[in-house]
N, C-alpha and C positions, 0 to 999 in steps of 0.2 A: 841207164842213168846211174851215175856214181856220185854220191854226195859225201863230203867230209865235214864233220862238225867238231869245232874246238870249244870246249867248255871247261869250267873250273870245278864242276861237280857232276857226277853221274853215278848210276847204280854201281855198287849196292848202297851208296849214300842216299839220304833222303833230304831233298832240298827243292826249292822252287824251280831252278833250271832243270833238275833231274826229272821232276814231275812233268814239266812242259814237254821236254824232248823225248822222254820215254813214250809218251802218248803219240807225238808226231812221228817218231821213227816206226812205231807199229804200223801206222798207215803207209809210210814210205815202203816198208818191207812188203806189205800187202800188195803194193803196186809193182813188186818185183825189183825194187831198187837195191843196189849195193850201197850200204851205209857204213862209214867208218867214223867212230867217235874217238877223239883224242882228249883224254882227261887224266888228271893226276891219279896216282895210286890212291885208292879210297882211304880216307883218314878222317879223324874226328875234327870238329871245328877248332879244337885246342891244338891241332897240329900233331897228333899222335896216331899211329896206325893201331886200331883197336880190333881189327879183324885178322884172321889167318891170311897169310900171303896167297893161299889158293883162292880166297874170295876177294881180297883187296886188290890183287894183281901185283905185278912187278914192273918196275920202270923199263920202258922200251920193249916190253913183251906184249903179246896180244891175247885176248880172250874172246869168247863169243858171248854176246848179250842175250837177253831174254827172247828177242825176236830174230836172232840170227845175225844181228849187226856185229861188226868187228869193233872191239874196244882196244885201243892202243894206249898204253899207259905212259904218262910222263912222271918224273920224280917230283917230290914235294919237299918242303922245308919245315922242320919242326919250328913251332912259333908259339908265343904266349897269346892268350885271347885278348888282344888289343888291336886297335885300328892299324897301327904301324906293323904289328906282327903279322896280321893277315895280309897286308899289302906286300910285305917282303916275301911271304909264301907265294902269293899270286905272281909276283915278278919272276921268282925262281921257277915256278911251274910253267909260266908262259914261255920262258926261254927253252925249257925242256920240251915243251909242246911243239915248238917249231921243229926241233930235231926229230921228234917222234912222228910228226905229220909227214915229214919228207921221206920217211922210211917206207911208207905205204905206196900203193899204186896211185897214179895220177888221177885225181877226181875230175868231174865235170864242173863242180862248183864247190867253193869253200864257204862255210858259215861259221861265224864266231858269235857267241851269245854272252852278253854282259849280265850281271853287274861287274864282273871282273874286267877292269879296264885293260890290264896287261894282256889278257886273252884276246881282247879286241885287236890290239896291236899285233899280237902273234898271228891271228887269223889273216890279217891284212898282208903281213909279210909272206906267209905261206902262199896265199893266192898269187901274189906278185911273182914269187919264185917259180911257181907252177904255171904261171901265165894262164890262169883260169879266173872266171868271175868271182867276186867277193860279195858276200851278203852279211850285213851287220844286223844281228837280231837284238834290238834295243829293248830289253825287258824293263829297263828303268830310263828315266828322263835325263840322260847325260848329254851335255855337261851341266845341265841346270841343277841337278842334285848336288854336285860338287860345289857349285857356287852358293847354294842355300846353306849347305852344311859346313862351309868353310873348311873343306877337307884338306885343302892345300893353301898355304899362305905365301905372300910375297911374290917374287918373280916367277917362282915355279908354278903358281896358280895359273897365270896367263899362258904359260908354256903348255901345261897339261890341257887346258881348255882348247888351245889352238890345235893341239895334236888330235883331240877327239873330233873337233869340227873338220879337220883336214881329212881324217879317215872317213867320216860321214860323207863328205863331198866327193870322195874318190870311190866310194862303194858303188857297186853296180846296182845294189838294191838295199834299202833300209827297211826292216820290218819292225814295226812297233806293236805293242800289245794294247794300246789305247788309241782311240781316234783323236783325242785331244792333243797328244804329243805328236802324232802324225801331222796335224794341222799346224802345230808350232814349227815343225821342221819345214813345212811347205812355205810358211810365212818368212822363213829365213832364206828362201830361194832354192831349197832342195825339192826336186820333182820326182826323184826315183824312190818314192816312199809308199809303202802299203801297210795295212794293218791286219794282223792275225792275232786275235785276242787269246788270252789264256782260256782254258776250258777244263772240263773234267769228264771222265768216262763214268756216267752214272751207274753203269752195271757193276762197277767196283766199289760203290758206296751205297749201302742199303738206306732206304728211307726209314728212319727210326720212328718207333711209336711215340706218341705225344708225351710230354712230361706228366708227372702225377698231378692230379687235380688239386691235391692238398699236400703241403709240405711245410716243415718248420722254418725253412730258409730257402733263399734263391741260390741255386748253384750256378756260378758264373765261371766260364772257361775262357782262358786265353791260351792258344796253342800256336806257337810260331817263334820268330826271332825276337830276342830280347836286346834290341839295339837302340841307337839314338833316334832312328826314324820313327819308331812307334810311340815314343814318349809314354812309357808304361808307368812311370811314377804317378801319372794322373789317375789311373785306375786303382792303384794301390791306395792312394789318398781317398778315393771314392769308397773303396772297401772299408777303410777305417771309419768313414763317416756313416756307413750303413751296416756296421758290424753286428747290429742286433738282428738282422734278417738276411745277411749275405755271407757266402763263403766264395772266395776267389781262388781258382786253381790255375796256376801258370806252368805251362809245359814248354820246354825248349831251352835254348842257350843263346848266348850273345855277349857282346862286350859290356853291357850294362847289368848283367845278371847279378853280379856281386853287390853292386850298389843298390839294386832293387831289393835284394834280400835284407840288406842293412836298413833300408827305409821301412820295410814292412815290420821289422823287429822293433825299430824305434817308435813306430806309431801303434804297435800292438795290433796290427791289422790282421783280419782273419784270412790269411793267404797261405796256400800250400804251394811249394815249388817242387817240380818234378823234372827229371832229365828228359831229353827229347824222346818222343815215342818212336819206336822202331817197328815198322810193319803195319799193315792195315788193321789187324785185330787190336793192336795196342792203341792206335789212333781212335778207332771206333769205340773202344771202352771209355775213353774220356768224353767223347761226344754223347755217349749213351747216358751218362750220369749228369750231363749239363742241362740247365734250363735255358740259358742264353749264352751265346758265344761272342766274344769281343773281336771286332775288326777295327784296328786302330792305326792311324797315321797322324803325325803331328800336323797342326794347322798353321804353323808359322813359316812353312816352306812352300813357296808358290808352285814349285815343281810337282807337289803332291796333288794339285788340282787335276793333273792328268795322269795320275797313278792309281792303279787298282791292285790292292794286295791279292796275290794269287789264292790265298786261303778263302777269299770271299766265295768263290765258286764251290769249294768243298763244303763249307757251312750251309750254303743254300741247298746243295744236293742231298744232304742228310736230313734236312727238314727241321733244323734247329732255329729258334729265334735269334736274330742278330742284334747285338748292341753295336751300332755303327758310329765310330768316332772318326769320320772321314769327310772329304770334300769332293767336289767335282763329279767325275764319272762314277766313282765308287758309291757316292751318296745316291746318285741317280739310279743305280742298279738296285740298291736296297729299297729305295722308295718305289721304283717301278714294279719290283717283284712282290711288294707288300709282305716281305718276310722278316720285318723287324722294325726297329726304331733308330733314328739317327739323332745324335746329341752332340753338342759342342764339347770340345776338349776342356772341360771344366769339372773338377772333382765334385762340386756341390750339385751340378746339373746331372752328372752321371749317377751319383748317389740317389738323387731324387727319382730318376727313372727306375733304378733297381728297386727302390722301395715301392714304387707304384706297381711294378711287375710282381713283386712278392705278395702284395695285397690283392691284386687282380690277376691271377694266373691264367685266366682265359686269354689274355693278350699274348701268351706264349704259344698258343695253338695256331701255328702258321700252316700246318698241314703240308700239302705238296706244292704250295705256291712257289717257294724258292726252287724246288727241283724242276717244276714245270718251266720256269723261266730259263734255267740252265739248259734244259733239253731243247728249248726253242732258240736260244741265243748263243750257247757256248758248247755245242755238240762237238766232241773232239774228232770224230770221223769227218764231219763236214769241214772243220778247221784244217785238219791234216791234208785233205784233198785240195783245199784252196791254196795251202802253202806249197804243196807239190806242184801245182800249176804255175805258181810264181817262179819256183826254182827251175822248172823245166824251161820256162820262157827265157830266164836269165842265161841258162846254160846254152840254149840255142843261139842267142845273140853272141855269146862268147865264141862258139864254134864258127859262126859266120864271120867274125872278125879275123879269125885265124885263117 
């Protein structure tokens, strides 16, 4: 079995698609599959190469990945950290990815993973040119998110939505990460839909000891993307309202980071900003000092009712209390695991919760409840083997057609 994946982010970058696919590819390689990953030369979210070429890769050259997978690099475009800058970079890399993908041996199946919409189109084109089955790995609820976020206006909006739907209709298989979005697609008449949720290898994330029984303040951590989807200004306002007993640490990058820093300064909020954490040890150092970790998605986009932030599984696995500002399936996971509290996206309500946690720190002692839930419901080995079965079945149908 030979599988080819097109993605806009892969090792040595650290990102949600990288985490999902590194774990899945490990399982595919354990099954003795040949796997080729087509991804841009590793670069920072700001569009600059910050690693030596030996590590970041060179355009149209190949390297070996952690598990023996072939990584074939596409070029990228320097861009500012803006919505349009990122989209331009993704379009440029997608075009280069088509060329890079065609340079390798013919696969049995081509997979493209979003949220990069241009990569979705590139994967579809490659599959058609190769005459092999195409699998759309829909990590986000497209085109619903585009509609909620008003990412594209005017006539271009309906054109982009129609393009996404057309690719979904023509894909041999659509894989979603939530059951809710899979059901949404089925209600639209699509039958070739399956769900492989995100997960985490708990062996790579230690179960941390509980927070201190007594402390002068509550240490709140947000680690992840600083974008429009998270509405992080809400937690900054909450930190300002609870400044007497809370410190908020924000780790990551995104298009809203500059405005968030300005807001924190204007409100004199007790907030520390840090660059993205690189590597497991750096990530764990932030979790180790945290009392509660924020998982946040804005509540005025309906598409987020069927979206689960990938960081949810990581926070559960390390045994930290979760401050969940989420809807739908994400809310259900936090409540079912009993690993935290869910609160509405309202600064006053969030601040009230944090004050309660600061006063009664016994509520932070979630123990192994979250980790137990992950091992039962989001085991990466189990998920990888289920995904492999889906891909093998799709490839077999493709060979039968030929």
